[in-house]
N, C-alpha and C positions, 0 to 999 in steps of 0.2 A: 272750153272747146271753142274753136274758131267758127264764127258764122260764115256763111257763104260769101256775104258781101265783103268781109275782111279778107277772105282767101283771094277773091278777085282783085281787091285793091292792092294787096301785097304782091300778088303775082305780077301785076302790071308794073310794079316797081323793081322787078328783077327776081322774084321768087321769095319763098318763105324764109330762106336763109339770109336774106338781106334786109337791112333797114329796120323793120319793125315786126313785132309779133306780140301775141297776147300771152299772158302768163299761163303756164300749163301746156302750151304748145311747144314742141321741140325742147322739152325741159332739159334733155341731155346737152343740147347745144348752148342754151342760155346759162346753164350752171357754170360754164367755163368762161363766161364773159366777166372781165374784171370791172368794166365801167358800163353802167346802164342807167337809163332813165325809165321810170315807170310813171305814167300819167294817171295819178290817183283820182283826180276830179277835173273835168275839162269844161264845165259850164261856168260862165261868168255870172256874177250876181248872187244875192243872198237867198233867193227863193229856193225852197226845198221841193223836190219832185221825185217821181219814180224813175226818171231817166238818168241822164248824166249827173254825176256828183259835183259838189261845189269845189272851188279851186284848191288844189293840193298836188304836189309833185314829190317824187322820190328820186334822188340822185344817189346811186350806189357806186362807190369807188373802193375797190379792193376790200369788199365786205364791210365798209363803213357807211351806214345809212345817214343821209342828209335829207331832211324834210324841208321843202320849200313851200311855205304857206299852209295854213291849217283851217281850211273851210270846213263847214259842218260835215261830219262823217269821216274825217281823215283817219281816225283810228280803225274804223270798220274797213276802209279801203286798204290800209296797210296789212291788216289781217288777211284780207282777200288776196293780196299780193304775196302772201306767205312770208311777211317780214315780222319777226318777233318784236313786239312793241318795246320790250326791255333792252333791245339792241340799239335803239336810236341814240345817236351820239350828238347830232347837231340839228337845230331848228333855225330856219331863216324866215323872217317875215318881210315881204316886199313893202307893205304899207298897212295902215291900221283900219282899213275898211273891214266891216264885219265878215264879208265872205272870204276874207283871207286870214282872219285871226280868231274867229269865234270859238274854235276848238283848240286853240293854242294851249291853254292851261289844261284842258281836258285830255289832250294827247299825253302830256307829261304825267298827269294823274293816272291815266289808263296804263301807261308804261310801268308806273309804280305799282299798280294793282296786279300786274303780271310778274313782278319780281325785280323791278329796276333796282340796281345797286351801284351803278356807275353814273357819273355826272352827264347831264345833257347841257350843252352850251347853246344858248339861244341868242340870236342877233336880230335886231330889227330897228326901224326908225325910232326917233325920239318918242318916248311914251311906252316903249316895250318894257323897260324896267318898272315903271309905275304900274303898268297893267299886270305884271307878274306879282308885285306886292299886293295889289288889290285882290288878285285871285286867292292868295294865301289868307287874306282877311275874310273873304266870303266862305272859304272852306276850312277855317281854323278848327271848328269843332270836330269835323269829320277826321281831319288829318291827325289832330292830337289824340282822338279816341283810338284810331287804328294803330298809331305808334304804341300806345300803352296796352291796347287789348290784343293786338296781333303781332307785336314785336317787329314792326317795320322800321326801316331807317327813316329819317326825317326828310320828306320830299323837298322841303324848302331849302335844304342844303344840296340837293341833287340837281335842281334846275337853276342854272347860273345864267342870268340874263344880262345883256349889254346893249345899250343904245348905240346906233351908228349915227354919227353926226356929219360925216363927210365922205366923198368918194374915196376909194382906195381899197387896199387889201383888208378883208374882214377877218379871215383866219387862214392859216397855212399849216398843212401837215406834210408828211413825207409823200403823200399820194395826190393831194389836191391843193390848189390855191384858189380861194374864193375872193372875188373882187366885186365891190358895189359901185354902181353908177347911178347918180340921181337923174331921173327922167320925169317930165311933167305929167301929172294926172289931176288936172284942175278939179276942185280947188285945193287938192292935197299937194304939198310941196315936198314933204319928207316921204319920198317914194323911190324905191331903188330897183333897177335891173341888176342881175347878177351874172357874173362870168365864172365858170368852173374850168380851170386848166388842169387836165388830168394826163397821166401817161399815155392815154389812148386817144386824146383829142380834146378839143375845146367846145364847151357847151355854153350858150348864152340864153338866158330867159329875159324877155323884154319887160316883165311885170306888166301891170296895167299902165298904159301910156297913151298920151295923145301922139299924133304924128310927130316924130322927132328924128330928123336926119342925123343928129349927133349920136343917136343910138346906133345908127348904121355903122358909124365909124368905130364905136365901142365893140360892135359885133363883127367887124370886118375879118373875113377869113375863118370864121368859126366853122367847126365841123357840123354842129347842129345849132340852129337858131330857132328857139321856140318863141313865137310871137302871138300875143293876144289878137283877137279878131272880132271886128264889128261888121256884120252883114247888113248893110243899110236897108235893103228891101224887106228885111225881117223885123224892122223896128215897129212897124205899124201893128204887128201881132202882139208885141209887148204892151203897146199903148191900150189895147182892148182889155188887158187884165188888171190895170191899175187905175187909181183915181187921180194920180198926179201926172198924167200922161205928157202934157206939154212941157212941164219942168224936167221930167225925166228924159224926154227926147233931147232937150237942149243939153243936158249933162252928158248923155251918151255920145253925142256928136262932138262935143268939146273935149271929152276926156279919154276917148278911145281911138283906135286906129282902124280905118276902114280897110276892107280887103284890097282895094286898089292901092291904097297908100302902103300897105304891107309889101306889095310888089315893088314899089319904089324903094323901100328900105332894103329889101332883099337884093335888088339890082346893084345897090352900092355895097352891101355887106358881102354878097356872093358866098353864102354858106353852102357847104356840100349838101346839106339837107335842111329844108325849111319845114317847120311843123306849126300848124295853126292850132292853138288851144285857147282856154279861157274864152269860149265862143259865146258871143252875144248876138242873137238869142241862142242859148244852148239847150233850150227845151222844146225846140220846134223840129221834130223829126222829119218834116216834109222838105227841109232844106238839105239837098244832097251834097256830097263832097264836091261834086263837079261845080255846083253853084258857089260853094265856099271858095273854090280855087279859081274860078273863071276870071275875076278881075285881077287877081294876083298875076296871072299869066300874061296880062297885058304888058307887064314890065319885067318879069322874071321868068326865065325859061329853065331854071334848074330843077332838081328833084324836090318835091313837096308832098306832104300828106296832111290830112286832118286827124288830129288826135282823137282817140276813143278812150274811155275810162279803162284802166288797167292795161292799156297798150304799152309795150316796151320797145325802146330803141337801144340797141347795144353798140358800143364803140370798141375798137375802131370800125368805122363804116367800111363796107366793101368798096373796092376800087371800081 
């Protein structure tokens, strides 16, 4: 059910039939959407809390589910979004920070537990193949036991992992072309933004990234640009919760994009809709949507929203 704050926010953007909605609302309308984004987890960072979930997204194109990043709880969020786990076809990892890959193997396993019989193709930066192999080693006893005792197919043959070592097309189907673009997330170098070209429009996810004008060129003209967001006034609240505050603060400022710099990116890219997600801090409910967007608006005057867990955006966008 939509909360009043979501109704007000969506109404301000042109009504419930436009731009974004929560699953379960207007189900008859969303069922007809061929291309949609579901924001499974919109909080940046590895900490677990009772509010926003950790980073994960679903891109659904013509009934083909593509999961982008596998933060803790991704399987639960997919179930909440009414997506059968055994229907997952593709998994993409942007980089190998734990808040993006911790439940990668577990997602494949949980799909297997619910009846997976068809392959899942997984793509991620260098190390993805090795991480997959390590997962099999850790879970060998359980997998072997369930194959023999329950008659399941061999999961190790169903999850097919491939490292991405350069920019370019990652995979292509009749419905979608997925392209990777390396963007800096110090100290991580193997870190990719992704572009999804669909029959209904173009979607770009920034991944975690430092301010990068080249990313704006990669996203230029996108229908939807989903960009990570660092709200600088909120950093002090994070520092109070950790013992490594000074070092963490330095990392956050060097490795992420402030809300004002997001406005600069969007001013160049000119997406039809800008969505802020992977929010840092994402567990401070006192920060309002207006605060998240205020500095963006200094440079970009297009349509923009702040993602919520299980919020959906459907394409094509309304004119």
